[in-house]
C-alpha positions in Angstrom: 8.8 3.9 33.8 5.4 2.2 33.7 3.6 1.4 37.0 3.5 -2.2 38.0 -0.2 -3.3 38.0 -1.5 -6.2 39.9 -5.1 -7.3 39.4 -6.7 -9.0 42.4 -9.8 -11.1 41.3 -12.2 -12.0 44.1 -15.5 -13.9 44.3 -15.8 -13.7 48.1 -14.7 -10.8 50.4 -14.6 -12.8 53.7 -10.8 -12.6 54.0 -10.2 -9.5 51.8 -7.6 -8.0 54.1 -5.5 -11.1 54.0 -5.8 -11.1 50.2 -4.8 -7.4 50.0 -1.9 -8.1 52.4 -0.5 -10.8 50.1 -1.0 -8.7 47.0 0.9 -5.8 48.6 3.8 -8.1 49.1 3.8 -9.0 45.5 4.1 -5.5 44.0 7.3 -3.4 43.9 7.4 0.2 45.4 5.1 2.4 43.4 3.0 -0.5 42.1 -0.8 -0.5 42.1 -3.4 -3.1 43.0 -6.7 -3.1 41.0 -9.5 -5.1 42.7 -12.0 -6.8 40.5 -14.9 -8.9 41.8 -16.9 -11.6 39.9 -20.5 -12.7 40.3 -21.3 -15.7 38.2 -25.0 -16.0 37.3 -26.4 -19.4 36.4 -27.4 -20.0 32.8 -31.1 -19.4 32.3 -31.4 -16.6 34.9 -31.4 -12.9 34.1 -28.1 -11.2 34.8 -30.0 -8.6 36.8 -30.3 -11.4 39.5 -26.6 -10.6 40.2 -27.3 -7.0 41.3 -27.7 -7.7 45.1 -24.7 -10.1 45.3 -22.6 -7.6 43.3 -23.6 -4.8 45.6 -22.6 -6.8 48.7 -19.3 -7.8 47.2 -18.5 -4.4 45.8 -19.3 -2.8 49.1 -17.0 -5.1 51.1 -14.2 -4.8 48.6 -14.4 -1.0 48.4 -14.5 -0.6 52.2 -11.4 -2.7 52.5 -9.5 -1.2 49.6 -9.7 2.3 50.9 -7.4 1.3 53.9 -4.5 0.7 51.5 -2.7 3.5 49.6 -1.5 1.2 46.9 -5.0 0.0 46.0 -6.6 1.8 43.2 -9.9 3.6 43.9 -11.9 2.0 41.1 -13.1 -1.3 42.6 -15.5 -3.0 40.2 -17.6 -6.2 40.2 -18.3 -8.0 36.9 -21.6 -9.8 36.6 -21.9 -12.3 33.9 -22.5 -16.0 33.0 -18.8 -16.3 32.5 -17.4 -13.1 34.2 -13.8 -14.2 33.9 -14.1 -13.3 30.2 -14.5 -9.7 31.4 -11.5 -10.0 33.6 -9.5 -11.2 30.6 -10.6 -8.1 28.6 -9.7 -5.8 31.6 -6.3 -7.5 32.1 -5.5 -7.2 28.4 -6.6 -3.6 28.0 -4.7 -2.4 31.1 -1.6 -4.4 30.3 -1.5 -5.9 33.8 1.7 -7.4 35.0 0.3 -9.9 37.5 -3.1 -11.4 38.2 -3.9 -12.9 41.6 -7.1 -15.0 41.5 -9.2 -16.3 44.4 -9.7 -20.0 43.5 -12.5 -21.8 45.5 -11.0 -25.2 45.1 -8.5 -27.0 42.8 -11.4 -28.9 41.2 -13.5 -25.8 40.8 -13.9 -23.5 37.8 -13.2 -19.8 37.9 -15.8 -17.3 36.8 -17.3 -19.7 34.2 -13.9 -21.0 33.0 -11.9 -24.1 33.8 -8.7 -23.5 35.6 -6.9 -25.0 32.6 -8.4 -22.3 30.4 -7.6 -19.5 32.8 -3.9 -20.7 32.9 -3.7 -20.7 29.1 -5.6 -17.4 28.4 -4.3 -14.9 30.9 -1.6 -12.9 29.0 0.6 -12.1 32.0 2.0 -13.6 35.2 -0.7 -15.5 37.0 -1.3 -16.8 40.5 -4.2 -19.1 41.5 -4.7 -19.5 45.2 -7.2 -22.0 46.6 -8.2 -23.3 50.0 -8.2 -21.8 53.5 -5.4 -21.3 56.1 -2.8 -19.8 53.8 -2.9 -16.5 55.7 -2.1 -18.2 59.1 1.4 -18.5 60.5 3.6 -21.3 59.2 6.3 -22.4 56.7 5.6 -22.8 53.0 6.4 -25.7 50.6 7.6 -24.5 47.2 7.5 -27.2 44.5 9.0 -26.4 41.1 10.4 -28.3 38.1 12.3 -25.2 36.9 11.7 -23.0 33.9 10.0 -19.6 33.8 7.9 -20.2 36.9 10.8 -20.1 39.3 11.0 -16.4 39.9 7.3 -16.0 40.3 7.1 -19.1 42.5 9.7 -17.7 44.9 8.0 -14.3 45.1 4.7 -16.0 46.1 6.4 -18.3 48.6 8.2 -15.3 50.2 4.9 -13.3 50.4 3.1 -16.3 52.1 5.9 -17.1 54.5 6.5 -13.6 55.6 9.7 -12.5 57.5 9.5 -15.1 60.3 8.9 -18.4 58.5 10.9 -20.6 56.2 10.5 -22.1 52.7 11.2 -25.6 51.8 12.2 -26.0 48.1 10.9 -29.3 46.7 12.6 -29.9 43.4 10.4 -32.2 41.3 13.0 -33.4 38.8 12.3 -35.6 35.8 14.1 -36.8 32.7 12.6 -34.1 30.6 14.5 -31.2 32.1 17.1 -30.3 34.6 17.0 -27.1 36.6 20.4 -25.9 37.8 18.8 -22.5 38.2 16.8 -23.9 41.2 20.0 -24.4 43.1 21.1 -20.8 42.3 17.8 -19.6 43.6 18.1 -21.7 46.8 21.6 -20.2 47.4 20.3 -16.7 46.9 17.2 -16.8 49.1 18.0 -17.1 52.8 14.5 -18.2 53.7 14.9 -21.4 51.7 16.2 -23.5 54.6 15.8 -26.9 53.0 16.0 -28.3 49.5 14.4 -31.7 48.8 14.7 -33.4 45.4 12.6 -36.2 44.0 12.6 -37.7 40.5 10.1 -40.5 41.2 7.1 -40.8 43.5 6.7 -37.0 43.4 3.1 -37.0 44.8 4.0 -39.1 47.8 7.0 -36.9 48.4 4.9 -33.8 48.3 2.2 -35.3 50.6 4.9 -36.2 53.1 6.5 -32.8 53.1 3.1 -31.0 53.2 2.4 -32.1 56.7 5.0 -29.6 58.0 3.8 -26.6 56.0 0.7 -24.3 55.8 0.5 -24.1 52.1 2.0 -25.5 48.9 3.2 -23.3 46.0 3.4 -25.3 42.7 4.4 -24.5 39.1 1.7 -24.7 36.4 3.2 -27.8 34.8 1.8 -29.8 37.7 -1.7 -29.4 36.4 -0.8 -31.8 33.5 -1.3 -35.6 34.1 1.7 -37.0 35.9 3.5 -39.6 33.8 4.8 -41.4 36.9 1.2 -41.9 38.1 -0.7 -44.9 36.9 -4.0 -43.0 37.4 -2.9 -40.3 34.9 -4.5 -37.6 37.1 -2.8 -34.3 37.6 -0.3 -34.0 40.4 -2.1 -30.9 41.8 -5.5 -32.6 42.1 -3.9 -35.7 43.9 -1.9 -33.6 46.3 -4.8 -31.3 47.1 -7.1 -34.3 47.8 -4.6 -36.1 50.0 -3.3 -33.1 52.0 -6.2 -30.7 52.3 -3.6 -27.9 52.2 -4.1 -24.6 50.4 -2.7 -24.9 46.9 -1.1 -22.0 45.0 -0.5 -22.5 41.3 1.9 -20.1 39.6 2.4 -19.6 35.9 5.0 -17.2 34.4 3.9 -15.2 31.3 6.5 -17.0 29.2 4.8 -20.3 29.4 6.5 -23.7 29.5 5.8 -26.0 26.6 2.4 -27.5 26.9 0.9 -30.7 25.5 -2.4 -28.9 25.2 -3.6 -25.3 24.8 -7.2 -24.3 25.3 -8.4 -22.4 22.2 -8.9 -18.7 22.5 -12.5 -17.8 23.2 -14.5 -16.3 20.4 -16.3 -13.2 21.5 -20.0 -13.7 21.4 -22.2 -10.6 21.0 -24.6 -10.2 23.8 -28.3 -9.6 23.2 -29.5 -6.2 24.1 -31.7 -7.6 26.9 -28.7 -9.4 28.4 -26.6 -6.2 28.1 -29.2 -4.2 30.0 -29.4 -6.9 32.7 -25.7 -6.8 33.1 -25.7 -3.0 33.3 -28.4 -3.1 35.9 -26.4 -5.6 38.0 -23.1 -3.6 37.8 -24.2 0.1 37.6 -27.0 0.1 40.2 -25.7 1.3 43.5 -27.1 2.1 47.0 -26.4 5.3 48.8 -25.1 3.3 51.8 -22.1 2.4 49.6 -21.0 6.0 49.7 -21.8 7.0 53.2 -18.1 7.4 54.1 -17.9 11.1 53.4 -14.2 11.4 54.4 -13.4 8.9 51.7 -15.4 10.8 49.1 -13.5 14.0 50.1 -10.2 12.1 49.6 -11.3 11.0 46.2 -12.5 14.5 45.3 -9.2 16.1 46.3 -7.1 13.4 44.7 -8.8 14.1 41.4 -8.7 17.8 41.8 -12.5 18.2 41.4 -15.0 20.8 42.7 -18.7 20.1 43.3 -21.7 22.2 43.1 -25.3 21.7 44.2 -28.0 23.6 42.3 -31.4 23.8 43.9 -34.3 24.5 41.4 -37.2 26.1 43.2 -40.6 27.6 42.6 -42.6 28.6 45.7 -41.0 26.1 48.0 -41.0 28.3 51.1 -42.2 25.5 53.3 -39.3 23.1 52.6 -36.4 25.0 51.0 -34.9 26.1 54.3 -34.8 22.6 55.7 -33.3 21.3 52.5 -30.5 24.0 52.5 -29.8 23.5 56.3 -29.5 19.8 56.0 -27.2 19.7 52.9 -25.1 22.7 54.0 -24.4 21.4 57.5 -23.5 17.8 56.5 -21.7 18.4 53.2 -20.1 21.9 53.6 -19.8 22.9 57.3 -19.0 19.5 58.8 -16.9 18.1 55.9 -15.8 19.9 52.7 -17.4 17.6 50.2 -19.5 20.2 48.4 -17.9 23.6 47.3 -21.1 25.6 46.7 -24.9 25.4 47.0 -26.9 27.8 44.9 -30.6 28.4 44.6 -32.0 28.7 41.0 -35.4 30.2 41.5 -38.1 30.5 38.9 -39.5 33.8 40.1 -41.3 32.5 43.2 -44.0 34.7 44.7 -43.5 33.4 48.3 -40.4 33.8 50.5 -38.3 31.0 48.9 -35.6 33.4 47.9 -35.5 35.3 51.2 -35.2 32.0 53.1 -32.2 31.0 51.0 -30.5 34.4 51.2 -30.9 34.3 55.0 -28.8 31.2 55.0 -26.0 32.8 53.0 -26.8 30.8 49.8 -26.3 32.6 46.4 -29.7 33.0 44.7 -30.5 33.5 41.1 -33.7 34.1 39.2 -33.4 31.9 36.2 -35.4 34.3 34.0 -32.7 36.9 34.6 -29.7 34.6 33.8 -28.4 35.2 30.2 -31.6 37.1 29.5 -30.0 39.6 27.1 -28.1 36.8 25.3 -30.8 34.1 24.9 -34.0 35.4 26.5 -35.9 33.2 28.9 -38.6 30.5 29.0 -40.7 29.1 31.8 -39.9 25.6 33.1 -37.7 23.6 35.3 -35.5 22.5 32.4 -34.7 26.2 31.7 -33.6 26.6 35.3 -31.4 23.6 35.2 -29.8 24.6 31.9 -29.0 28.1 33.2 -27.7 26.7 36.4 -24.7 25.5 34.4 -23.9 29.1 33.7 -23.8 30.3 37.3 -22.3 27.3 39.1 -18.6 26.5 39.2 -18.2 22.8 40.0 -16.7 20.1 37.8 -19.6 18.0 39.1 -23.1 19.4 39.3 -25.8 17.8 41.4 -29.4 18.8 41.3 -32.0 18.1 44.0 -35.6 19.2 44.2 -36.5 21.6 47.0 -39.9 20.1 47.8 -38.5 17.1 49.7 -39.7 16.9 53.2 -37.4 14.0 54.3 -34.2 15.5 52.9 -31.1 13.7 53.9 -27.4 14.1 52.8 -27.7 10.7 51.0 -29.7 12.5 48.3 -26.4 14.1 47.3 -23.6 11.7 48.3 -25.5 8.8 46.8 -25.2 10.6 43.5 -21.7 11.8 43.9 -20.2 8.4 44.9 -20.3 6.7 41.4 -18.9 9.8 39.8 -16.0 10.0 42.2 -15.3 6.2 42.2 -16.0 5.3 38.5 -14.1 7.4 36.0 -16.2 6.2 33.1 -19.5 7.3 34.7 -20.7 10.6 33.4 -24.3 10.8 34.8 -26.1 9.4 37.8 -29.8 9.1 38.4 -31.4 8.7 41.8 -34.3 6.4 42.4 -36.7 6.0 45.3 -40.2 5.0 46.2 -42.3 4.0 49.1 -40.2 2.0 51.6 -40.0 -1.8 51.6 -38.1 -3.5 54.4 -35.3 -5.9 53.2 -32.8 -7.3 55.7 -33.5 -4.4 58.1 -32.8 -1.9 55.3 -35.2 0.2 53.3 -35.2 -0.6 49.6 -36.8 1.5 46.9 -38.7 0.0 44.0 -40.8 1.5 41.2 -41.6 5.0 40.3 -44.6 7.4 40.1 -47.6 7.4 37.8 -46.0 9.2 34.9 -42.9 7.1 35.2 -44.7 3.8 35.0 -47.5 4.7 32.6 -45.5 6.9 30.2 -41.8 7.1 30.5 -40.7 3.5 31.2 -43.1 2.0 28.6 -41.7 4.4 25.9 -38.1 3.7 26.9 -38.8 0.0 26.6 -40.4 0.5 23.2 -37.9 2.9 21.6 -34.8 3.1 23.8 -34.6 -0.4 25.3 -31.0 0.3 26.3 -32.5 2.5 29.0 -35.1 0.0 30.2 -33.1 -0.8 33.3 -33.4 2.8 34.6 -35.8 2.5 37.5 -36.9 6.1 37.8 -36.0 8.1 34.6 -38.1 11.1 35.7 -36.5 11.5 39.2 -35.5 15.1 40.1 -32.3 14.0 41.8 -29.3 13.5 39.5 -25.7 14.6 39.0 -23.2 14.7 36.2 -19.8 15.8 35.1 -19.8 19.4 33.8 -17.7 18.3 30.8 -20.6 16.1 29.7 -23.5 18.2 30.8 -22.3 21.3 28.9 -22.3 19.3 25.7 -26.0 18.4 25.9 -29.1 20.3 24.8 -31.7 20.9 27.5 -35.4 20.9 27.1 -36.9 23.8 29.0 -39.8 22.1 30.7 -41.1 18.7 31.9 -39.1 16.8 29.3 -35.7 17.8 30.6 -35.0 14.5 32.4 -36.1 12.4 29.5 -34.1 14.3 27.0 -31.0 14.4 29.2 -31.1 10.6 29.7 -31.5 9.8 26.0 -28.8 12.3 25.0 -26.4 10.9 27.7 -27.0 7.4 26.2 -26.2 8.7 22.7 -23.1 10.6 23.7 -21.5 8.3 26.3 -23.2 4.9 26.0 -24.9 2.8 28.6 -21.8 2.4 30.7 -21.6 6.2 31.1 -24.8 6.1 33.1 -25.4 4.8 36.7 -28.3 4.9 39.1 -28.4 5.0 42.9 -31.0 3.9 45.4 -31.7 6.9 47.6 -34.3 4.9 49.6 -37.3 7.0 50.4 -38.4 10.4 49.1 -41.4 12.2 50.6 -42.6 15.2 48.7 -45.8 17.0 47.6 -47.8 14.8 45.2 -49.0 16.6 42.1 -52.7 16.6 41.1 -53.7 14.4 38.1 -54.1 17.4 35.8 -50.5 18.4 36.4 -49.3 14.9 35.6 -51.3 15.0 32.4 -49.4 18.1 31.4 -46.1 16.5 32.2 -47.0 13.4 30.2 -48.0 15.5 27.2 -44.6 17.3 27.2 -42.6 14.1 27.8 -44.3 12.4 24.8 -43.2 15.3 22.6 -39.6 14.9 23.7 -39.7 11.2 22.9 -41.1 12.0 19.5 -38.4 14.7 18.9 -35.7 12.2 19.7 -37.2 9.5 17.6 -37.3 12.0 14.7 -33.6 12.4 14.9 -32.9 8.7 15.5 -35.1 7.4 12.7 -35.1 10.3 10.2 -38.8 10.9 10.3 -41.0 14.0 10.8 -43.9 13.7 13.2 -44.0 16.7 15.5 -44.7 19.2 12.6 -47.9 17.2 12.0 -48.8 16.8 15.7 -51.1 19.0 17.8 -49.2 20.9 20.5 -52.2 22.0 22.5 -54.1 19.8 25.0 -57.7 20.1 26.1 -58.3 19.6 29.8 -61.6 18.6 31.3 -62.8 21.2 33.9 -65.4 19.7 36.2 -66.4 22.0 39.0 -69.7 22.5 40.9 -70.8 25.3 38.6 -68.6 24.6 35.5 -68.2 21.7 33.2 -66.1 22.5 30.1 -63.0 21.9 28.1 -60.0 24.2 28.6 -57.1 24.3 26.1 -53.5 24.8 27.0 -50.4 24.9 24.7 -47.8 22.6 26.1 -44.4 22.0 24.7 -40.7 22.3 25.5 -38.2 24.4 23.7 -34.8 22.7 23.1 -31.9 24.8 24.4 -28.6 24.3 22.7 -25.6 22.9 24.6 -24.3 25.5 27.1 -20.8 25.1 25.7 -22.0 26.7 22.4 -22.6 30.1 24.1 -19.8 32.6 24.1 -21.1 34.2 27.3 -20.6 30.8 29.1 -16.9 30.6 28.0 -16.4 34.3 29.0 -17.8 33.6 32.5 -15.6 30.5 32.9 -12.5 32.4 31.9 -13.3 35.2 34.4 -13.6 32.6 37.2 
């Protein structure tokens, strides 16, 4: 038997607990509630302007949703010029049974749509609830003409009234239909204490009765112009204006005959720029959203996942101990979010390995991993690739070991989107020098290589990734099932290659990014940044070769001359710089043998 799915659509989380309470009363045992938010961006503005409102709404909805077992974990906020179109797609694709929509006012639109269009286009049972005060104590006025809205109307009225209040059934009869089923319903529902019938002057009758009730539940047919009213305006608008009471409009999926149907919307293809803006608004998170570690553990256990942290290191004796202590204490000892932390050392000459071993952390020298099978190369990318072979987790997170202000958010900020968003495969961290916004630190911008090389090239050749704030950050996490399918560059180009390959394999929606606030680490000298840039440029060229079917690198110079300017020396020094592209880890037999042994 299929699960009953109710989709709750919110634009404001101020009374979210009341909304969830009413939704819970509308689902049968075993049913699920899926919460979706909407942020409507004005025409002419970039959709990226919706990122902060979306973050605030998503945070409020998510924190409320976790208190209810029947609410699905995946809370999402759509950002668009007409976000209700995205709701329609979601409702259709998930075959929802009921949609409950927060409606600002009976004269207001809903996510860029008119209420009339929403009523016509939603393919399942629909409830629009407007106004304030419906969650207070009081009786409910249920006004129906009969037809397919009866059952749904009664369910909503019962949910609003609760166990201790009554329902008044106002039968709006007219010459077009009779409704003997209304009397049957009245006889079957004990909470319907009164039945009032009216075949003329319906609006005045409703206004009169409304005074004794906290809310009015009406069938969708009342949105049509009333024939008995000389003004020709819809009954719902007149009643709302004259009573000031919350109005609930219900429409069963088997719609009544209508004089007018809104045409089905024609899907309009978004421009790439708009698509990126929308991704930025919806898939950019803040680590604060995932600071409830107990909730992350619950999600991890519910999904049966394990999590590994791999720490790449090369001569980080000054900082590696503090990094391990901080992460292990908060994420393993105090709460079981992470299952293992391993050090992937690149043959350090200081005491980096000894410091990790003293803390009980498994340590590996990356040059020794798979050495007989595939040999070894220098470089951080090589260490990351080989870390897949020795770690066990279904999710693998990497964090650099030179961070002097390490905090657990550097990990849980990356894990949150993966645990809460099933479609997300890969999460990048971003950070910069702090800027104070509403008493919180916000991170903007990247480093020199990021802003002068990586982001300009992404904008030129991979504009889908132009919303990635810090593509070269050393903090990121992904699902093993995705990571093991990707090739890895062995050196400085690993982050660039991984990002482009994730886009090609899983699309933009498979990638997310999280604000980790502030990262303090050792800045590299300009000559090192020059080496990094040279390697990253080669990775871009390699990926463009595959994308556009051209050959460039075979004609390019792979060595770079550096200017050496010292008190007693002024010369050029040449260095060969280039990454080797490792195949997907899943292509190695030794990898599968180790996984089977585990």
